[in-house]
C-alpha positions in Angstrom: 69.1 121.5 101.6 72.7 122.9 101.3 75.8 120.9 100.8 79.3 121.5 102.1 81.5 118.9 100.5 81.6 115.5 98.7 83.8 112.6 99.9 84.2 109.6 97.6 84.7 106.4 99.6 86.6 103.8 97.6 87.1 100.3 98.8 90.4 98.6 97.4 92.7 95.7 97.7 95.5 97.4 99.4 94.6 100.9 100.7 98.3 101.6 101.5 99.2 100.8 97.9 96.3 102.7 96.5 97.2 105.8 98.5 100.8 105.7 97.1 99.4 105.2 93.6 97.0 108.2 93.8 99.9 110.3 95.2 102.0 109.3 92.3 99.4 109.5 89.5 97.2 112.2 90.5 99.6 114.3 93.0 97.2 113.4 96.0 98.1 114.5 99.5 97.6 111.8 102.1 96.0 113.5 105.0 95.2 110.7 107.7 95.2 107.0 108.0 93.6 104.6 110.5 94.7 101.0 111.0 92.6 98.2 112.6 94.0 95.1 114.3 95.4 92.9 111.9 97.0 95.6 109.8 94.3 96.5 107.5 93.3 100.2 106.8 89.7 101.3 107.3 90.4 104.9 106.7 93.1 106.6 104.5 92.1 110.1 103.6 93.7 111.6 100.5 93.1 114.9 98.7 93.1 115.1 94.9 92.9 118.7 94.1 89.4 119.9 95.7 88.1 116.3 96.0 88.5 114.0 99.3 88.9 110.3 98.8 88.5 107.8 101.7 90.2 104.7 100.8 89.7 101.5 102.9 90.8 97.9 102.4 88.4 95.2 101.6 86.6 93.6 104.6 84.9 90.5 103.1 83.6 89.4 106.6 81.7 92.6 106.6 80.4 92.5 103.0 82.9 95.2 101.9 84.4 94.7 98.6 86.4 96.7 96.0 85.7 96.7 92.3 88.5 94.0 91.7 86.2 91.4 93.5 83.4 92.1 90.9 85.7 92.4 87.9 85.8 96.2 87.7 83.5 99.1 88.0 80.8 100.5 85.8 80.7 104.1 86.9 83.5 106.5 86.1 85.1 109.2 88.6 85.8 112.2 86.4 88.8 114.3 87.4 88.8 117.7 85.6 92.3 119.2 85.3 94.2 122.1 83.7 96.6 119.9 81.8 94.9 116.6 80.9 98.0 115.4 78.8 100.4 115.6 81.7 97.8 114.0 84.1 97.1 111.2 81.7 100.9 110.5 81.2 101.5 110.4 84.9 98.4 108.0 85.4 99.4 105.7 82.5 103.0 105.8 83.7 101.9 104.8 87.2 100.2 101.7 85.7 96.6 102.7 84.7 95.1 100.8 81.9 93.5 102.8 79.0 89.9 102.2 78.5 89.1 105.1 76.1 92.2 107.0 74.6 92.6 110.7 75.3 91.0 112.7 72.5 89.0 115.8 71.8 85.2 115.3 72.5 82.4 117.1 70.6 81.1 118.6 73.8 84.2 120.7 74.2 86.6 118.7 76.4 89.8 116.7 75.8 88.8 113.4 77.5 89.8 109.9 78.0 89.2 107.0 80.5 91.6 104.9 82.6 91.2 101.9 85.0 93.5 102.3 88.0 95.3 99.3 89.3 92.5 98.8 92.0 89.6 98.5 89.6 88.2 102.1 89.7 87.6 103.9 86.4 88.6 107.4 86.0 87.7 109.9 83.3 90.4 112.6 83.0 89.2 115.7 81.2 90.2 119.3 80.3 87.7 121.9 79.1 88.7 123.1 75.7 85.8 125.4 75.0 82.1 126.1 76.1 79.8 124.5 73.6 76.4 126.4 73.3 73.4 124.2 74.1 71.9 124.4 70.4 75.3 123.3 69.0 75.6 120.6 71.6 72.2 119.2 70.8 73.2 119.2 67.0 76.5 117.5 67.7 74.8 114.9 70.0 72.2 114.1 67.4 75.0 113.5 64.8 77.0 111.3 67.2 74.1 109.1 68.1 72.3 109.0 64.9 71.2 105.4 64.0 71.2 104.1 67.6 68.0 102.6 68.7 66.8 101.7 72.3 66.5 98.1 73.0 
């Protein structure tokens, strides 16, 4: 099996506003949009670096809901950037809510998590150094010492 690309489909309340937000916060480029009768958008294609996002308005009558309907999302979309401090400031300045503050992580990245205004969780990261597997195992053991499975 070979793969050619990955497109993330994100359902939101307000695809037009989401497109504008991603352009402001992440420097996205809007490529195409498709409106359906009644003014809702079923397809807004934006590119964030090498990643393609397809944004669509909620369509409750078709059981299509965004994370705001469910009170947020559990998964995180990770965006790896060259300057995480700059990307962080742009996203926070555009209205993202901080979930986990930006900081250096033991696995060799500067990382933090944000919630965008549409309920999607984003991790912003910048690689600081490669951590050898043996060191990573040791650091992971230290970081999670004392935790037990339920």
